[in-house]
C-alpha positions as CSV (number, residue, x, y, z in Angstrom):
1,M,-40.2,40.3,53.6
2,L,-39.5,38.6,50.3
3,K,-37.7,35.3,50.2
4,V,-35.0,35.2,47.5
5,D,-34.5,31.7,46.0
6,S,-30.8,31.2,45.9
7,K,-31.0,28.0,43.7
8,K,-29.6,28.6,40.3
9,S,-30.9,26.9,37.2
10,G,-28.6,26.1,34.3
11,Y,-24.8,26.2,33.9
12,T,-22.4,29.1,34.1
13,L,-20.5,30.3,31.1
14,V,-17.2,28.9,32.6
15,E,-18.7,25.4,33.0
16,V,-19.9,25.4,29.4
17,L,-16.5,26.6,28.1
18,V,-14.6,23.9,30.1
19,V,-16.9,21.1,28.7
20,V,-16.6,22.5,25.1
21,S,-12.8,22.7,25.5
22,I,-12.6,19.1,26.7
23,I,-14.8,17.9,23.8
24,G,-12.6,19.8,21.3
25,I,-9.4,18.2,22.7
26,L,-10.8,14.7,22.6
27,S,-12.2,15.1,19.1
28,S,-8.9,16.4,17.7
29,I,-7.1,13.4,19.1
30,G,-9.7,11.1,17.6
31,V,-9.4,12.8,14.1
32,V,-5.6,12.3,14.0
33,S,-6.0,8.6,15.1
34,L,-8.7,8.1,12.5
35,R,-6.6,9.6,9.7
36,D,-3.7,7.3,10.6
37,A,-6.0,4.3,10.7
38,V,-7.3,5.2,7.2
39,A,-3.8,5.5,5.8
40,N,-2.8,2.1,7.3
41,A,-5.9,0.4,6.0
42,R,-5.3,1.9,2.5
43,V,-1.7,0.8,2.4
44,K,-2.6,-2.8,3.5
45,D,-5.4,-2.9,0.9
46,C,-3.0,-1.8,-1.8
47,A,-0.4,-4.3,-0.8
48,L,-2.9,-7.1,-0.9
49,N,-4.4,-6.0,-4.2
50,T,-0.9,-5.7,-5.8
51,T,0.0,-9.1,-4.6
52,A,-3.1,-10.6,-6.1
53,F,-2.4,-8.8,-9.4
54,L,1.2,-10.1,-9.5
55,E,0.0,-13.7,-8.8
56,R,-2.6,-13.3,-11.6
57,V,0.1,-12.1,-14.0
58,A,2.2,-15.2,-13.1
59,N,-0.8,-17.4,-13.8
60,E,-1.5,-15.7,-17.1
61,A,2.2,-16.1,-18.2
62,S,2.0,-19.8,-17.4
63,R,-1.4,-20.2,-19.1
64,L,-0.3,-18.5,-22.3
65,S,3.2,-20.0,-22.2
66,K,4.5,-16.5,-23.0
67,P,6.7,-14.2,-20.9
68,L,5.1,-11.1,-19.5
69,C,6.8,-8.0,-18.1
70,V,5.4,-5.9,-15.3
71,K,6.6,-2.3,-15.1
72,R,5.3,1.0,-13.7
73,L,3.5,3.1,-16.4
74,N,3.0,6.0,-14.1
75,A,2.8,6.6,-10.3
76,Q,-0.6,4.9,-10.0
77,T,-0.5,2.2,-12.8
78,L,1.4,-1.0,-13.2
79,A,1.4,-2.1,-16.9
80,V,1.9,-5.7,-18.2
81,Y,3.5,-6.2,-21.6
82,E,3.8,-9.4,-23.7
83,T,7.5,-9.3,-24.4
84,N,10.8,-11.3,-23.9
85,S,12.6,-8.4,-22.3
86,C,11.6,-5.5,-19.9
87,N,14.2,-3.3,-21.7
88,D,12.4,-3.4,-25.1
89,L,8.7,-2.8,-24.4
90,P,6.0,-2.9,-27.1
91,E,3.5,-0.1,-27.3
92,V,0.5,-2.3,-26.7
93,L,-0.4,-3.2,-23.2
94,F,-1.4,-6.7,-22.3
95,D,-3.0,-5.7,-18.9
96,S,-2.8,-3.0,-16.3
97,F,-3.5,-2.4,-12.6
98,V,-4.4,1.0,-11.2
99,I,-4.5,2.2,-7.6
100,E,-6.2,5.3,-6.4
101,A,-4.3,8.5,-5.5
102,P,-2.8,9.5,-3.1
103,A,-1.3,5.9,-3.1
104,S,1.5,5.4,-5.6
105,F,4.0,2.8,-6.8
106,D,6.7,5.5,-6.6
107,C,8.3,4.9,-3.2
108,G,11.7,6.4,-3.9
109,A,15.1,4.7,-3.6
110,D,15.0,4.1,0.2
111,F,11.7,3.2,1.7
112,G,13.1,1.4,4.7
113,S,13.3,-2.0,3.0
114,G,15.9,-3.6,5.3
115,Q,16.9,-7.2,5.2
116,D,13.5,-8.7,4.6
117,I,13.1,-7.2,1.1
118,D,15.7,-7.8,-1.6
119,G,15.9,-8.0,-5.3
120,P,14.9,-5.6,-8.1
121,D,12.0,-3.1,-7.9
122,W,9.7,-4.6,-10.5
123,A,7.7,-1.3,-10.8
124,A,10.8,0.7,-11.6
125,E,13.1,-1.8,-13.3
126,G,10.5,-4.3,-14.6
127,G,9.9,-7.8,-13.6
128,L,9.9,-10.6,-16.3
129,F,7.4,-13.3,-15.5
130,E,8.6,-16.3,-17.6
131,P,6.6,-19.6,-17.7
132,R,8.4,-22.6,-16.1
133,I,7.2,-26.2,-16.0
134,G,6.0,-27.1,-12.6
135,L,6.8,-23.7,-11.0
136,S,5.2,-20.3,-10.8
137,A,6.2,-17.8,-13.6
138,L,7.3,-15.4,-10.9
139,P,10.9,-14.0,-11.1
140,A,13.3,-15.4,-8.6
141,N,13.1,-12.3,-6.3
142,G,11.9,-8.7,-6.3
143,F,9.1,-6.5,-5.1
144,V,6.6,-3.8,-5.8
145,C,6.3,-1.0,-3.2
146,V,3.2,1.1,-2.5
147,Q,3.3,4.4,-0.6
148,Y,0.2,6.2,0.8
149,G,0.6,10.0,0.0
150,N,3.6,11.5,1.7
151,E,3.2,9.3,4.8
152,S,5.9,7.0,5.9
153,N,3.5,4.0,5.6
154,Y,4.6,1.5,2.9
155,G,3.1,-1.6,1.6
156,V,5.0,-4.1,-0.5
157,A,4.4,-7.3,-2.5
158,V,7.6,-9.2,-2.2
159,K,9.0,-12.4,-3.7
160,S,12.1,-13.9,-2.2
161,S,14.2,-16.6,-3.7
162,D,13.3,-19.1,-0.9
163,N,9.6,-18.8,-1.5
164,N,7.5,-19.6,-4.6
165,R,4.8,-16.9,-4.0
166,V,4.4,-13.2,-3.6
167,I,3.9,-12.1,0.1
168,P,2.1,-8.9,1.0
169,M,3.8,-6.9,3.8
170,W,3.4,-3.4,5.3
171,N,5.7,-1.1,7.2
172,I,4.7,0.9,10.2
173,D,7.3,2.7,12.3
174,G,10.1,0.9,10.5
175,L,8.9,-2.7,11.2
176,W,7.7,-4.9,8.4
177,N,4.6,-7.0,9.1
178,Q,3.4,-9.8,6.9
179,L,-0.3,-9.6,5.9
180,Q,-2.5,-12.6,5.8
């Protein structure tokens, strides 16, 4: 009589399908989390870079002893003009700052600013950086907002009247956090 070996080698089709399904679910969760993390990192980076650019414009206005106006040229570009008024801009740019798409300086009228952010939108209305003896050339208050794509993640470079510097912040889930 023949002995039949009842030991199986390998996995059944059902076992393989269950493992593949679990791996698929876990990887889809990971992709969504990674996408959100990338968007948050880009918004933070844009807010920090915009803040550094605005500080540099203030330093240039003081160094040259000439007023400079910062205003949005297009959705991805902030332009700097040597002028006494942001309403009458010359054709020649003094300097510019460009961010990569899908980030933009066009956040719309309501980006969840709340009580922490007040003053004019320098990107839309223009911000006049006038040299002052002993103080920064920054305007009294205002901000530049950055949005990443169509996400509800915003970064902002904000200057309040009680502070003599631009502070980078970012908004996640409606809460503003100051960046260091």
